[in-house]
All heavy atoms as TSV, in Angstrom:
chain	resi	resn	atom	element	x	y	z
A	1	MET	N	N	0.824	-1.195	0.046
A	1	MET	CA	C	-0.069	-0.016	-0.078
A	1	MET	C	C	0.903	1.165	-0.036
A	1	MET	O	O	1.912	1.331	0.789
A	1	MET	CB	C	-0.915	0.004	1.191
A	1	MET	CG	C	-1.802	0.971	1.286
A	1	MET	SD	S	-2.924	1.009	2.648
A	1	MET	CE	C	-4.070	-0.242	2.169
A	2	SER	N	N	0.572	2.212	-0.835
A	2	SER	CA	C	1.513	3.404	-0.966
A	2	SER	C	C	0.928	4.448	-0.007
A	2	SER	O	O	-0.051	4.312	0.561
A	2	SER	CB	C	1.326	3.972	-2.373
A	2	SER	OG	O	0.070	4.607	-2.499
A	3	ALA	N	N	1.947	5.396	0.250
A	3	ALA	CA	C	1.639	6.473	1.261
A	3	ALA	C	C	0.518	7.360	0.758
A	3	ALA	O	O	-0.269	7.808	1.545
A	3	ALA	CB	C	2.855	7.289	1.419
A	4	HIS	N	N	0.381	7.487	-0.472
A	4	HIS	CA	C	-0.856	8.140	-1.151
A	4	HIS	C	C	-2.089	7.488	-0.744
A	4	HIS	O	O	-3.068	8.165	-0.385
A	4	HIS	CB	C	-0.668	8.316	-2.602
A	4	HIS	CG	C	-1.716	9.099	-3.257
A	4	HIS	ND1	N	-1.806	10.393	-3.207
A	4	HIS	CD2	C	-2.767	8.653	-4.083
A	4	HIS	CE1	C	-2.898	10.788	-3.878
A	4	HIS	NE2	N	-3.350	9.669	-4.413
A	5	ILE	N	N	-2.271	6.211	-0.795
A	5	ILE	CA	C	-3.507	5.473	-0.478
A	5	ILE	C	C	-3.763	5.603	0.948
A	5	ILE	O	O	-4.898	5.880	1.463
A	5	ILE	CB	C	-3.382	4.109	-0.943
A	5	ILE	CG1	C	-3.341	3.970	-2.458
A	5	ILE	CG2	C	-4.490	3.231	-0.489
A	5	ILE	CD1	C	-3.006	2.594	-2.986
A	6	ILE	N	N	-2.681	5.354	1.837
A	6	ILE	CA	C	-2.819	5.574	3.321
A	6	ILE	C	C	-3.352	7.050	3.644
A	6	ILE	O	O	-4.337	7.143	4.388
A	6	ILE	CB	C	-1.459	5.346	4.034
A	6	ILE	CG1	C	-1.138	3.798	3.955
A	6	ILE	CG2	C	-1.693	5.677	5.490
A	6	ILE	CD1	C	0.194	3.475	4.457
A	7	TYR	N	N	-2.785	7.970	3.007
A	7	TYR	CA	C	-3.186	9.373	3.257
A	7	TYR	C	C	-4.620	9.645	2.933
A	7	TYR	O	O	-5.339	10.350	3.701
A	7	TYR	CB	C	-2.258	10.402	2.399
A	7	TYR	CG	C	-2.651	11.773	2.603
A	7	TYR	CD1	C	-2.259	12.486	3.715
A	7	TYR	CD2	C	-3.478	12.430	1.683
A	7	TYR	CE1	C	-2.707	13.798	3.856
A	7	TYR	CE2	C	-3.822	13.795	1.793
A	7	TYR	CZ	C	-3.421	14.493	3.000
A	7	TYR	OH	O	-3.757	15.887	3.172
A	8	GLU	N	N	-5.059	9.126	1.793
A	8	GLU	CA	C	-6.430	9.255	1.482
A	8	GLU	C	C	-7.479	8.401	2.171
A	8	GLU	O	O	-8.480	8.885	2.419
A	8	GLU	CB	C	-6.712	8.996	-0.161
A	8	GLU	CG	C	-6.010	10.114	-0.997
A	8	GLU	CD	C	-6.304	9.975	-2.509
A	8	GLU	OE1	O	-6.626	8.708	-2.877
A	8	GLU	OE2	O	-5.939	10.730	-3.130
A	9	SER	N	N	-7.128	7.151	2.580
A	9	SER	CA	C	-8.083	6.325	2.974
A	9	SER	C	C	-8.060	5.907	4.468
A	9	SER	O	O	-9.022	5.477	5.085
A	9	SER	CB	C	-8.253	5.036	2.251
A	9	SER	OG	O	-6.904	4.387	2.456
A	10	ALA	N	N	-6.962	6.044	5.176
A	10	ALA	CA	C	-6.769	5.685	6.616
A	10	ALA	C	C	-7.212	6.834	7.495
A	10	ALA	O	O	-6.741	7.887	7.324
A	10	ALA	CB	C	-5.426	5.263	6.828
A	11	PRO	N	N	-8.104	6.598	8.465
A	11	PRO	CA	C	-8.476	7.635	9.417
A	11	PRO	C	C	-7.340	7.812	10.623
A	11	PRO	O	O	-6.539	6.895	10.616
A	11	PRO	CB	C	-9.586	7.051	10.145
A	11	PRO	CG	C	-9.639	5.700	9.875
A	11	PRO	CD	C	-8.815	5.305	8.614
A	12	LEU	N	N	-7.280	9.039	11.122
A	12	LEU	CA	C	-6.466	9.195	12.187
A	12	LEU	C	C	-6.518	8.170	13.274
A	12	LEU	O	O	-7.680	7.843	13.556
A	12	LEU	CB	C	-6.447	10.568	12.791
A	12	LEU	CG	C	-6.078	11.735	11.856
A	12	LEU	CD1	C	-6.345	13.047	12.526
A	12	LEU	CD2	C	-4.606	11.655	11.527
A	13	GLY	N	N	-5.503	7.743	13.849
A	13	GLY	CA	C	-5.444	6.732	14.864
A	13	GLY	C	C	-5.375	5.268	14.404
A	13	GLY	O	O	-5.358	4.312	15.182
A	14	SER	N	N	-5.312	5.108	13.051
A	14	SER	CA	C	-5.190	3.801	12.374
A	14	SER	C	C	-3.768	3.212	12.744
A	14	SER	O	O	-2.867	3.889	12.807
A	14	SER	CB	C	-5.336	3.858	10.987
A	14	SER	OG	O	-6.620	4.166	10.630
A	15	VAL	N	N	-3.808	1.886	12.863
A	15	VAL	CA	C	-2.524	1.171	13.030
A	15	VAL	C	C	-1.960	0.817	11.682
A	15	VAL	O	O	-2.660	0.089	10.909
A	15	VAL	CB	C	-2.695	0.043	14.005
A	15	VAL	CG1	C	-1.303	-0.757	14.058
A	15	VAL	CG2	C	-3.127	0.443	15.383
A	16	ILE	N	N	-0.801	1.264	11.292
A	16	ILE	CA	C	-0.250	0.996	10.025
A	16	ILE	C	C	0.935	0.232	10.162
A	16	ILE	O	O	1.922	0.410	10.920
A	16	ILE	CB	C	0.158	2.344	9.406
A	16	ILE	CG1	C	-0.919	3.350	9.343
A	16	ILE	CG2	C	0.665	2.032	7.847
A	16	ILE	CD1	C	-2.110	3.010	8.518
A	17	ARG	N	N	0.987	-1.049	9.463
A	17	ARG	CA	C	2.107	-1.880	9.330
A	17	ARG	C	C	2.882	-1.582	8.094
A	17	ARG	O	O	2.273	-1.630	7.092
A	17	ARG	CB	C	1.731	-3.318	9.405
A	17	ARG	CG	C	2.876	-4.327	9.383
A	17	ARG	CD	C	2.336	-5.711	9.487
A	17	ARG	NE	N	1.530	-5.987	10.670
A	17	ARG	CZ	C	2.193	-6.403	12.023
A	17	ARG	NH1	N	3.431	-6.477	11.994
A	17	ARG	NH2	N	1.428	-6.469	12.920
A	18	TYR	N	N	4.209	-1.415	8.218
A	18	TYR	CA	C	4.942	-1.156	7.030
A	18	TYR	C	C	6.095	-2.160	6.963
A	18	TYR	O	O	6.699	-2.616	8.014
A	18	TYR	CB	C	5.440	0.214	6.818
A	18	TYR	CG	C	6.299	0.803	8.103
A	18	TYR	CD1	C	7.575	0.624	8.146
A	18	TYR	CD2	C	5.502	1.255	9.185
A	18	TYR	CE1	C	8.327	1.120	9.276
A	18	TYR	CE2	C	6.296	1.709	10.312
A	18	TYR	CZ	C	7.610	1.683	10.414
A	18	TYR	OH	O	8.302	2.142	11.412
A	19	SER	N	N	6.475	-2.600	5.638
A	19	SER	CA	C	7.509	-3.623	5.531
A	19	SER	C	C	8.211	-3.429	4.262
A	19	SER	O	O	7.467	-2.944	3.276
A	19	SER	CB	C	6.842	-4.952	5.638
A	19	SER	OG	O	7.754	-5.973	5.231
A	20	ASP	N	N	9.517	-3.845	3.980
A	20	ASP	CA	C	10.091	-3.904	2.777
A	20	ASP	C	C	10.171	-5.165	2.201
A	20	ASP	O	O	10.767	-5.314	1.084
A	20	ASP	CB	C	11.621	-3.325	2.981
A	20	ASP	CG	C	12.408	-4.203	3.905
A	20	ASP	OD1	O	11.930	-5.070	4.381
A	20	ASP	OD2	O	13.693	-3.815	4.002
A	21	GLY	N	N	9.532	-6.146	2.784
A	21	GLY	CA	C	9.542	-7.496	2.139
A	21	GLY	C	C	10.749	-8.429	2.427
A	21	GLY	O	O	10.705	-9.501	2.052
A	22	ALA	N	N	11.756	-7.905	3.048
A	22	ALA	CA	C	12.818	-8.661	3.372
A	22	ALA	C	C	12.685	-9.637	4.503
A	22	ALA	O	O	11.920	-9.302	5.461
A	22	ALA	CB	C	14.217	-7.748	3.592
A	23	ALA	N	N	13.419	-10.823	4.471
A	23	ALA	CA	C	13.346	-11.655	5.662
A	23	ALA	C	C	14.006	-11.101	6.883
A	23	ALA	O	O	15.035	-10.348	6.764
A	23	ALA	CB	C	14.029	-12.889	5.280
A	24	LYS	N	N	13.516	-11.451	8.049
A	24	LYS	CA	C	14.085	-10.855	9.279
A	24	LYS	C	C	15.469	-11.683	9.513
A	24	LYS	O	O	15.566	-12.930	9.383
A	24	LYS	CB	C	13.248	-11.111	10.348
A	24	LYS	CG	C	13.717	-10.627	11.747
A	24	LYS	CD	C	12.832	-10.753	12.752
A	24	LYS	CE	C	13.247	-10.277	14.134
A	24	LYS	NZ	N	12.247	-10.539	15.169
A	25	PRO	N	N	16.646	-10.908	9.688
A	25	PRO	CA	C	17.877	-11.516	9.911
A	25	PRO	C	C	18.021	-12.074	11.328
A	25	PRO	O	O	17.192	-11.721	12.182
A	25	PRO	CB	C	18.939	-10.390	9.889
A	25	PRO	CG	C	18.111	-9.138	10.097
A	25	PRO	CD	C	16.716	-9.359	9.648
A	26	PRO	N	N	18.948	-12.993	11.523
A	26	PRO	CA	C	19.075	-13.665	12.790
A	26	PRO	C	C	19.417	-12.601	13.840
A	26	PRO	O	O	20.144	-11.524	13.486
A	26	PRO	CB	C	20.273	-14.601	12.742
A	26	PRO	CG	C	20.281	-14.893	11.182
A	26	PRO	CD	C	19.839	-13.670	10.512
A	27	SER	N	N	19.049	-12.864	15.120
A	27	SER	CA	C	19.342	-11.861	16.193
A	27	SER	C	C	20.792	-11.662	16.422
A	27	SER	O	O	21.146	-10.559	17.012
A	27	SER	CB	C	18.584	-12.208	17.465
A	27	SER	OG	O	19.081	-13.433	17.851
A	28	ARG	N	N	21.656	-12.520	16.130
A	28	ARG	CA	C	23.104	-12.295	16.300
A	28	ARG	C	C	23.713	-11.143	15.493
A	28	ARG	O	O	24.795	-10.676	15.728
A	28	ARG	CB	C	23.902	-13.539	16.094
A	28	ARG	CG	C	23.974	-14.120	14.731
A	28	ARG	CD	C	24.833	-15.369	14.531
A	28	ARG	NE	N	24.865	-15.853	13.384
A	28	ARG	CZ	C	24.028	-16.767	12.697
A	28	ARG	NH1	N	23.035	-17.228	13.343
A	28	ARG	NH2	N	24.246	-17.140	11.333
A	29	PHE	N	N	23.131	-10.825	14.411
A	29	PHE	CA	C	23.478	-9.775	13.509
A	29	PHE	C	C	22.776	-8.486	13.932
A	29	PHE	O	O	21.870	-8.100	13.345
A	29	PHE	CB	C	23.227	-10.032	12.080
A	29	PHE	CG	C	23.803	-11.245	11.413
A	29	PHE	CD1	C	23.153	-12.321	11.141
A	29	PHE	CD2	C	25.241	-11.300	11.263
A	29	PHE	CE1	C	23.760	-13.444	10.619
A	29	PHE	CE2	C	25.904	-12.402	10.818
A	29	PHE	CZ	C	25.264	-13.482	10.479
A	30	THR	N	N	23.329	-7.756	15.015
A	30	THR	CA	C	22.478	-6.660	15.600
A	30	THR	C	C	22.452	-5.540	14.777
A	30	THR	O	O	21.368	-4.969	14.814
A	30	THR	CB	C	23.237	-6.363	16.987
A	30	THR	OG1	O	24.563	-5.998	16.704
A	30	THR	CG2	C	23.279	-7.453	17.894
A	31	LYS	N	N	23.476	-5.292	14.040
A	31	LYS	CA	C	23.239	-4.007	13.025
A	31	LYS	C	C	22.205	-4.222	11.963
A	31	LYS	O	O	21.454	-3.458	11.639
A	31	LYS	CB	C	24.575	-3.649	12.547
A	31	LYS	CG	C	25.639	-3.062	13.568
A	31	LYS	CD	C	26.957	-2.553	12.970
A	31	LYS	CE	C	27.742	-1.922	13.990
A	31	LYS	NZ	N	29.199	-1.680	13.544
A	32	LYS	N	N	22.381	-5.356	11.291
A	32	LYS	CA	C	21.448	-5.677	10.289
A	32	LYS	C	C	19.923	-5.875	10.828
A	32	LYS	O	O	19.101	-5.383	10.202
A	32	LYS	CB	C	21.730	-7.102	9.604
A	32	LYS	CG	C	22.993	-6.999	8.882
A	32	LYS	CD	C	23.252	-8.385	8.121
A	32	LYS	CE	C	24.452	-8.247	7.306
A	32	LYS	NZ	N	24.778	-9.531	6.637
A	33	LEU	N	N	19.853	-6.401	12.015
A	33	LEU	CA	C	18.513	-6.467	12.675
A	33	LEU	C	C	18.007	-5.148	13.002
A	33	LEU	O	O	16.738	-4.846	12.822
A	33	LEU	CB	C	18.610	-7.346	13.928
A	33	LEU	CG	C	17.344	-7.646	14.714
A	33	LEU	CD1	C	16.288	-8.310	13.791
A	33	LEU	CD2	C	17.572	-8.403	16.001
A	34	ALA	N	N	18.853	-4.202	13.524
A	34	ALA	CA	C	18.402	-2.838	13.716
A	34	ALA	C	C	17.923	-2.167	12.537
A	34	ALA	O	O	16.743	-1.518	12.525
A	34	ALA	CB	C	19.353	-2.053	14.540
A	35	ALA	N	N	18.602	-2.354	11.487
A	35	ALA	CA	C	18.232	-1.779	10.138
A	35	ALA	C	C	16.838	-2.301	9.728
A	35	ALA	O	O	16.088	-1.522	9.153
A	35	ALA	CB	C	19.365	-1.860	9.196
A	36	TRP	N	N	16.756	-3.592	9.822
A	36	TRP	CA	C	15.624	-4.259	9.375
A	36	TRP	C	C	14.378	-3.826	10.169
A	36	TRP	O	O	13.316	-3.569	9.730
A	36	TRP	CB	C	15.699	-5.833	9.502
A	36	TRP	CG	C	14.562	-6.560	8.959
A	36	TRP	CD1	C	14.286	-6.957	7.723
A	36	TRP	CD2	C	13.444	-6.897	9.750
A	36	TRP	NE1	N	13.154	-7.624	7.714
A	36	TRP	CE2	C	12.545	-7.665	8.902
A	36	TRP	CE3	C	13.112	-6.782	11.111
A	36	TRP	CZ2	C	11.329	-8.127	9.381
A	36	TRP	CZ3	C	11.851	-7.264	11.584
A	36	TRP	CH2	C	11.001	-7.964	10.676
A	37	GLU	N	N	14.575	-3.677	11.443
A	37	GLU	CA	C	13.441	-3.184	12.312
A	37	GLU	C	C	12.921	-1.791	11.974
A	37	GLU	O	O	11.872	-1.405	12.183
A	37	GLU	CB	C	13.904	-3.450	13.808
A	37	GLU	CG	C	13.824	-4.846	14.201
A	37	GLU	CD	C	14.319	-5.042	15.604
A	37	GLU	OE1	O	14.911	-4.005	16.198
A	37	GLU	OE2	O	14.177	-6.055	16.290
A	38	SER	N	N	14.044	-0.904	11.559
A	38	SER	CA	C	13.530	0.458	11.305
A	38	SER	C	C	12.746	0.476	9.921
A	38	SER	O	O	12.073	1.408	9.671
A	38	SER	CB	C	14.709	1.224	11.133
A	38	SER	OG	O	15.560	1.039	9.956
A	39	ARG	N	N	12.950	-0.505	9.040
A	39	ARG	CA	C	12.215	-0.585	7.848
A	39	ARG	C	C	10.959	-1.465	7.838
A	39	ARG	O	O	10.190	-1.475	6.878
A	39	ARG	CB	C	13.081	-1.090	6.665
A	39	ARG	CG	C	14.269	-0.264	6.357
A	39	ARG	CD	C	14.949	-0.698	5.142
A	39	ARG	NE	N	15.317	-2.096	5.220
A	39	ARG	CZ	C	16.526	-2.646	5.711
A	39	ARG	NH1	N	17.432	-1.777	6.096
A	39	ARG	NH2	N	16.824	-3.865	5.729
A	40	ASN	N	N	10.739	-2.274	8.883
A	40	ASN	CA	C	9.623	-3.113	9.185
A	40	ASN	C	C	9.117	-3.040	10.602
A	40	ASN	O	O	9.720	-3.418	11.508
A	40	ASN	CB	C	10.118	-4.562	8.880
A	40	ASN	CG	C	10.687	-4.792	7.595
A	40	ASN	OD1	O	9.955	-5.073	6.586
A	40	ASN	ND2	N	12.019	-4.660	7.409
A	41	SER	N	N	7.981	-2.339	10.626
A	41	SER	CA	C	7.440	-2.099	11.922
A	41	SER	C	C	5.937	-1.670	11.905
A	41	SER	O	O	5.220	-1.927	10.905
A	41	SER	CB	C	8.183	-0.924	12.490
A	41	SER	OG	O	7.813	-0.765	13.894
A	42	VAL	N	N	5.403	-1.308	12.939
A	42	VAL	CA	C	4.030	-0.865	13.117
A	42	VAL	C	C	3.988	0.476	13.646
A	42	VAL	O	O	4.745	0.786	14.568
A	42	VAL	CB	C	3.190	-1.892	13.978
A	42	VAL	CG1	C	1.886	-1.496	14.170
A	42	VAL	CG2	C	3.253	-3.356	13.371
A	43	GLY	N	N	3.025	1.315	13.186
A	43	GLY	CA	C	2.875	2.660	13.950
A	43	GLY	C	C	1.563	3.069	13.746
A	43	GLY	O	O	0.650	2.480	13.030
A	44	ARG	N	N	1.209	4.165	14.512
A	44	ARG	CA	C	-0.130	4.719	14.562
A	44	ARG	C	C	-0.090	5.989	13.844
A	44	ARG	O	O	0.757	6.815	14.028
A	44	ARG	CB	C	-0.586	4.869	15.983
A	44	ARG	CG	C	-2.066	5.453	16.218
A	44	ARG	CD	C	-2.485	5.352	17.518
A	44	ARG	NE	N	-2.387	4.057	18.190
A	44	ARG	CZ	C	-3.352	3.134	18.099
A	44	ARG	NH1	N	-4.418	3.309	17.435
A	44	ARG	NH2	N	-3.128	1.891	18.747
A	45	LEU	N	N	-1.106	6.276	12.838
A	45	LEU	CA	C	-1.301	7.391	12.167
A	45	LEU	C	C	-1.752	8.503	13.039
A	45	LEU	O	O	-2.888	8.421	13.643
A	45	LEU	CB	C	-2.268	7.258	11.019
A	45	LEU	CG	C	-2.370	8.362	9.938
A	45	LEU	CD1	C	-1.067	8.699	9.304
A	45	LEU	CD2	C	-3.372	8.000	8.866
A	46	VAL	N	N	-0.968	9.515	13.328
A	46	VAL	CA	C	-1.361	10.541	14.257
A	46	VAL	C	C	-1.481	11.984	13.700
A	46	VAL	O	O	-2.103	12.852	14.208
A	46	VAL	CB	C	-0.324	10.755	15.379
A	46	VAL	CG1	C	-0.317	9.427	16.207
A	46	VAL	CG2	C	0.984	10.948	14.899
A	47	LYS	N	N	-1.076	12.028	12.346
A	47	LYS	CA	C	-1.102	13.413	11.726
A	47	LYS	C	C	-1.101	13.193	10.192
A	47	LYS	O	O	-0.341	12.399	9.656
A	47	LYS	CB	C	0.001	14.289	12.223
A	47	LYS	CG	C	0.102	15.644	11.648
A	47	LYS	CD	C	1.390	16.341	12.260
A	47	LYS	CE	C	1.413	17.835	11.825
A	47	LYS	NZ	N	2.449	18.535	12.365
A	48	LYS	N	N	-1.949	13.981	9.488
A	48	LYS	CA	C	-1.946	14.028	8.064
A	48	LYS	C	C	-1.583	15.413	7.444
A	48	LYS	O	O	-2.229	16.329	7.985
A	48	LYS	CB	C	-3.370	13.617	7.539
A	48	LYS	CG	C	-3.674	12.140	7.711
A	48	LYS	CD	C	-5.011	11.874	7.044
A	48	LYS	CE	C	-5.386	10.553	7.059
A	48	LYS	NZ	N	-6.613	10.240	6.367
A	49	GLU	N	N	-0.652	15.429	6.764
A	49	GLU	CA	C	-0.354	16.705	6.030
A	49	GLU	C	C	-0.365	16.494	4.538
A	49	GLU	O	O	0.089	15.582	4.037
A	49	GLU	CB	C	1.191	17.208	6.436
A	49	GLU	CG	C	1.312	17.645	7.889
A	49	GLU	CD	C	2.768	17.967	8.208
A	49	GLU	OE1	O	3.586	18.050	7.363
A	49	GLU	OE2	O	2.973	18.325	9.445
A	50	PRO	N	N	-0.812	17.525	3.749
A	50	PRO	CA	C	-0.936	17.410	2.336
A	50	PRO	C	C	0.578	17.388	1.806
A	50	PRO	O	O	1.538	17.839	2.467
A	50	PRO	CB	C	-1.552	18.768	1.918
A	50	PRO	CG	C	-1.528	19.674	3.157
A	50	PRO	CD	C	-1.450	18.753	4.305
A	51	PRO	N	N	0.737	16.793	0.650
A	51	PRO	CA	C	2.038	16.757	0.100
A	51	PRO	C	C	2.633	18.171	0.001
A	51	PRO	O	O	1.970	19.140	-0.448
A	51	PRO	CB	C	1.864	16.140	-1.349
A	51	PRO	CG	C	0.506	15.603	-1.340
A	51	PRO	CD	C	-0.261	16.309	-0.245
A	52	ARG	N	N	3.970	18.313	0.206
A	52	ARG	CA	C	4.714	19.570	-0.059
A	52	ARG	C	C	5.029	19.862	-1.550
A	52	ARG	O	O	5.501	18.785	-2.132
A	52	ARG	CB	C	5.933	19.519	0.839
A	52	ARG	CG	C	5.628	19.462	2.262
A	52	ARG	CD	C	6.862	19.468	3.090
A	52	ARG	NE	N	6.570	19.226	4.408
A	52	ARG	CZ	C	7.457	19.028	5.341
A	52	ARG	NH1	N	8.788	19.107	5.038
A	52	ARG	NH2	N	7.158	18.801	6.621
A	53	ARG	N	N	4.947	21.088	-1.850
A	53	ARG	CA	C	5.342	21.434	-3.164
A	53	ARG	C	C	6.558	22.301	-3.140
A	53	ARG	O	O	6.731	23.193	-2.265
A	53	ARG	CB	C	4.276	22.215	-3.962
A	53	ARG	CG	C	3.007	21.484	-4.198
A	53	ARG	CD	C	2.052	22.280	-4.854
A	53	ARG	NE	N	0.726	21.379	-5.221
A	53	ARG	CZ	C	0.167	21.429	-6.197
A	53	ARG	NH1	N	0.496	22.141	-7.199
A	53	ARG	NH2	N	-0.928	20.580	-6.373
A	54	TYR	N	N	7.490	21.929	-3.988
A	54	TYR	CA	C	8.772	22.500	-3.930
A	54	TYR	C	C	8.854	23.738	-4.885
A	54	TYR	O	O	8.065	23.630	-5.987
A	54	TYR	CB	C	9.935	21.499	-4.275
A	54	TYR	CG	C	10.063	20.518	-3.251
A	54	TYR	CD1	C	9.605	19.225	-3.526
A	54	TYR	CD2	C	10.660	20.734	-2.107
A	54	TYR	CE1	C	9.814	18.202	-2.574
A	54	TYR	CE2	C	10.957	19.759	-1.162
A	54	TYR	CZ	C	10.321	18.528	-1.355
A	54	TYR	OH	O	10.540	17.625	-0.443
A	55	ASP	N	N	9.551	24.691	-4.594
A	55	ASP	CA	C	9.697	25.816	-5.489
A	55	ASP	C	C	10.215	25.342	-6.829
A	55	ASP	O	O	11.457	24.797	-6.711
A	55	ASP	CB	C	10.432	27.008	-4.793
A	55	ASP	CG	C	10.545	28.202	-5.589
A	55	ASP	OD1	O	9.683	28.497	-6.412
A	55	ASP	OD2	O	11.486	28.922	-5.553
A	56	LEU	N	N	9.807	25.759	-7.920
A	56	LEU	CA	C	10.429	25.298	-9.242
A	56	LEU	C	C	11.811	25.810	-9.370
A	56	LEU	O	O	12.695	25.178	-9.892
A	56	LEU	CB	C	9.403	25.797	-10.335
A	56	LEU	CG	C	8.094	24.968	-10.450
A	56	LEU	CD1	C	7.356	25.562	-11.655
A	56	LEU	CD2	C	8.362	23.485	-10.606
A	57	LEU	N	N	12.051	27.017	-8.980
A	57	LEU	CA	C	13.390	27.534	-9.096
A	57	LEU	C	C	14.376	26.880	-8.238
A	57	LEU	O	O	15.502	26.492	-8.682
A	57	LEU	CB	C	13.381	29.091	-8.571
A	57	LEU	CG	C	14.734	29.817	-8.720
A	57	LEU	CD1	C	15.275	29.763	-10.060
A	57	LEU	CD2	C	14.627	31.287	-8.314
A	58	LEU	N	N	14.047	26.589	-6.959
A	58	LEU	CA	C	14.790	25.758	-6.092
A	58	LEU	C	C	15.215	24.332	-6.758
A	58	LEU	O	O	16.221	23.994	-6.685
A	58	LEU	CB	C	14.256	25.645	-4.693
A	58	LEU	CG	C	15.076	24.787	-3.747
A	58	LEU	CD1	C	16.476	25.455	-3.516
A	58	LEU	CD2	C	14.394	24.656	-2.457
A	59	ALA	N	N	14.124	23.654	-7.209
A	59	ALA	CA	C	14.287	22.422	-7.892
A	59	ALA	C	C	15.056	22.435	-8.945
A	59	ALA	O	O	16.030	21.616	-9.162
A	59	ALA	CB	C	12.940	21.830	-8.297
A	60	ARG	N	N	15.105	23.484	-9.829
A	60	ARG	CA	C	15.914	23.605	-11.059
A	60	ARG	C	C	17.390	23.863	-10.528
A	60	ARG	O	O	18.363	23.338	-11.158
A	60	ARG	CB	C	15.518	24.817	-11.886
A	60	ARG	CG	C	16.312	24.905	-13.116
A	60	ARG	CD	C	15.812	26.021	-13.996
A	60	ARG	NE	N	14.497	25.689	-14.489
A	60	ARG	CZ	C	13.615	26.488	-14.946
A	60	ARG	NH1	N	14.002	27.790	-15.209
A	60	ARG	NH2	N	12.391	26.182	-15.378
A	61	VAL	N	N	17.556	24.680	-9.479
A	61	VAL	CA	C	19.000	24.962	-9.029
A	61	VAL	C	C	19.510	23.589	-8.526
A	61	VAL	O	O	20.633	23.315	-8.800
A	61	VAL	CB	C	18.898	26.085	-7.946
A	61	VAL	CG1	C	20.332	26.172	-7.334
A	61	VAL	CG2	C	18.671	27.422	-8.450
A	62	LEU	N	N	18.777	22.851	-7.783
A	62	LEU	CA	C	19.326	21.730	-7.097
A	62	LEU	C	C	19.567	20.607	-8.278
A	62	LEU	O	O	20.581	19.961	-8.161
A	62	LEU	CB	C	18.366	21.160	-6.180
A	62	LEU	CG	C	18.148	21.925	-4.786
A	62	LEU	CD1	C	17.187	21.317	-4.003
A	62	LEU	CD2	C	19.470	22.021	-4.097
A	63	HIS	N	N	18.740	20.586	-9.222
A	63	HIS	CA	C	18.975	19.559	-10.391
A	63	HIS	C	C	20.145	19.911	-11.147
A	63	HIS	O	O	20.932	18.929	-11.584
A	63	HIS	CB	C	17.667	19.567	-11.204
A	63	HIS	CG	C	17.805	18.591	-12.239
A	63	HIS	ND1	N	17.809	17.191	-12.075
A	63	HIS	CD2	C	17.954	18.684	-13.616
A	63	HIS	CE1	C	17.916	16.610	-13.276
A	63	HIS	NE2	N	17.979	17.298	-14.197
A	64	SER	N	N	20.432	21.178	-11.373
A	64	SER	CA	C	21.549	21.486	-12.211
A	64	SER	C	C	22.948	21.475	-11.485
A	64	SER	O	O	24.036	21.569	-12.124
A	64	SER	CB	C	21.422	22.888	-12.916
A	64	SER	OG	O	21.365	23.824	-11.746
A	65	ALA	N	N	22.981	21.498	-10.281
A	65	ALA	CA	C	24.140	21.529	-9.453
A	65	ALA	C	C	24.970	20.341	-9.549
A	65	ALA	O	O	24.643	19.355	-9.817
A	65	ALA	CB	C	23.908	21.865	-8.022
């Protein structure tokens, strides 16, 4: 499910589970496990903000740099 669909359809207070689809590494690999846990977890939707629009001039400057 994309962030756009969650923004449009999920009410505030919903429990959202997110995952990258990778298998969970063994617990002995603490750094890999910590990285995996940051990409695979559960959270509660507490705030909705509309997408931000970037200034076209700023985007052009950043793109050409």
